[in-house]
N, C-alpha and C positions, 0 to 999 in steps of 0.2 A: 720407337720407343710409344707405350700408350701413355695417353693423357694421365696426370698425377690428380688423386682425389684431394691432396692436401695442398695447403694454401698458405701464403702470408698474407696477414691482414695490418693495414697502417691506418693510423689515424689520431684520436686524441683523447684523455681520459681526463675527468673534470671531478673535483670533490669541492664540495659546498659544506660547511659547517652552520646553523642556522642558531644554535644555542648550546652552551649559554651564551658564548660570546660568536662573533659571526668570523668565518675564515673562508677562503677558498681560494685556489689554484688550478691550474691546469699544464697537462705537460704532452708532448708528442710520443707516440709509443709506436711499438709494433710488435704482433703478437704470431705464432703460429699455430694454424689450425691443422691437427696431424690425425688422417686416417690410422688409426692404431694397429690397422693389418697390412698398411701400407710401410710401416718402419723399415722393414728390411731391404725393401725395395728404393727408398729415398738412400739408405746408406750405400746402395751400389750405385746408385745412377748419380747421384749429387757429388762433386769434389769437397766442396766445402762446409758438407752437412753430414754429421757423423752420429751413429745410436750408440750410447754406450762409452762413447770415448770423445775425447777431446778434439775440437776442431774450430774455425771459425764460429759455427754452430754448431749446436748438437743437442740432441734428445737424450735424456737418461731413463729408461722405465722405470728405476729406484725411487725418481722422482715424485711420483703421483702413484696412486691406487693403493695396492698391498704395499706401498715403499720398501718391498724387499728384492726388486728386480724380477716378479713373478710374473706370470701371464694377467697382463691388462684387461685382456676382453674377460677373461674367466673371473675376475675380480667383480668387474663392472657386472657381470651376468650376475654374480651371485647377490650384489648388493641388491639390485634390480629384482632380484625375485622375492626378496625380503620385502621389496614394495610391492609385490604383487603384480609385477611388469615382467613380460616374457618378451623379447625382442626376436625371438627366433632365429638368431646367427645376423641379424641384421647389422647395419655397418654402427661405428662407434667413430665420433670424432672428439678430439680434444683441443681445446683453447687454452694455450697457455704461453707464456714468454720461453722460447730456447734456452738453452746455457750459450752465452756468447763468451768467448776464448774459455770456457770451462765453469761460470758461473753463472747462476740464476737465482732468483728468489720469487715465487709466485702468490702473491697475497690471494688471489683467487683464481683456478682453474675451471672451466665449463666443459663439461660432458654431455656432448649431445649424441641421444641414443636413438638409432631409429629401428623400427620392426622391419620385418622381411618384405612390406608392402612399400616402402621407403617412407611411412609417416614417424613422426618424431613421437616415440612412447615415453620416453625419461631424460630429464637434465639432472645432471649431477652438479652441485656446486662445493668444490673443494677447495675449503678456507684454510688460509695458514697466518697465526701472527708471529714477530718476529723474537717470542719468545720459544719458539720452535713446537708449540702445539699444532694441531692440524683436527681439522671437524668437516665432514660432508652431509650434505645434506641431500636427499633424495628426492625428486620430485616427479612423481608420476604425471605424464601430459596427458591429455586429450583435446581435440580442435586443431586449428591451422593458424597460420603465419604468426601471430602474436600469442604470448604467453605470457600470463600474470601468476604470479603466486605470493604467500607470506608465510612466515613463520617466526617462532620464536626465537632470538638469539641465545645459542647453546653454548658459545663459547667466548672467550675474552678477546679482543681484538687489538683497540685501540685505548690507551693507559687515561683517555678523555673521555671514554663514555663507559656507562654503569650497564649491567649484564641485563637490566629490566629493560629491553626493549625489543621488537618486532623488525624483523625484516619484510621488506615489500618489493620483489623482484620484477622486471619486466625483461623479456628475452627474444629476439624473433630468431627465426629458423636461419642459419648461415647462409649468403647468398653473395649479391656484388656489396651487398651492404651488411656488416653485422654489428647490433647494440645490444648493450645491456643496461638497464637503469636500474638503480637500486636506491631505494629511500628506508631510513631508520624512524622508527617512529617511539615512543614513550606514552605515558598518561596523559601529557600536558600537548601532545602534539609531534610535528615534524622537528626532527634533531638533526638531522643527516640526509643528503642526497650525494651519489656518485653516479657516473656514468661512462661509458666506454662508446665511442661514435668511431668505426673501422669501415676500411674499404679493403675490398678481395685484390690482390695481385700475385702473380704466379710465383711459386715457388722455384725458383731457379738459381744456379750460382751466381749470375749477373745481378740480381733482385738481392740474394745476399750481400753481396759486396757493395751495393748501392745503400741498403738500409742501414749498413754499418756504420758507414759513413754520415750520412743523414741523420741518424739517431745513436749517436754516439755512445757506446756502453751504456745500451740502455736497462738493461737488469743491473749494473752497479747504479745507475740513477733512480731506480726505483727504491732500493733499499736507502740508499742516501737521500733521495726525499722525503722518505717517510720521517727518518730522524731527523731532517731538516724543517720540516712541518709541523714537528712533535713541538722541536724549539719553540719556533713561533707562536704556538697554541701556550705553550707554558708563561713567554712571555706577556700573553695579551690575558693573561689570567686564567686560565683552564684549569680547573682541578685534575690533579694526578690521581689515578686509583691504582692501587697496588693489583698485580697478576693475581686472581683467584686459582683455586685448582682448578684444572682443566677437566672436562665431565669422564667419568669412567669411560664411557660408550661415546665411540668417535664417529657415530654414524646417527644422523637423526632422519626418521623417514616423516615427510611431509604428508600430512593429513589431505587426501583427496579434495576435502571442502574448500580447503584452500587454495585450490588450483583452479584456474577459470581462464 
């Protein structure tokens, strides 16, 4: 059997709200990093992981990208082309929660898109809220190792955050460690920050069983945690804002001048 390019990543996610009230929390989590060209092979090789059908862990193509079950690669390449990025058939990896016993909610999924030379050429931040909205921020990448980029918030996420904010991301190229750092600012300064700090482990049936028991029902915990922390924020006096209409266009192309 050939080595898998896909993997599991386990670690912690931390959220810290700085204003108008202070609030922070941390959870243990695990993700899948899926090479999208390897999905069929994963489905055949692993007993406890399936593509498009329920299992202990599973990946449904319709949960991501075009959200209709059509080709993830074709969608990603088309979206990147809109940003002037040609990956020339290079590898595409998707960091996301797998479905666990058929369920998943992904507040943020990150696509790492490589050129045929192996260099990272683009990153897609696929953001969802609990109202069923989705927005994709397309980031052209140049340089190596650490990648910083900023862009104006385009879609309502938290009912305790106004729309007039800017995201600042720092990501690294996935390896033994994977990190995603996010900071939100407004005209008065820093409002919120979040971070993922993860370590790579092989994607095997044995590890799928292990993380299932060490991180019980992680995808249910994610959606439950969102509502529980929102309730705690409300008790602290944070202002609740009604959901505005989502943007007509579900894709934002990030200006290359905001990437470094």
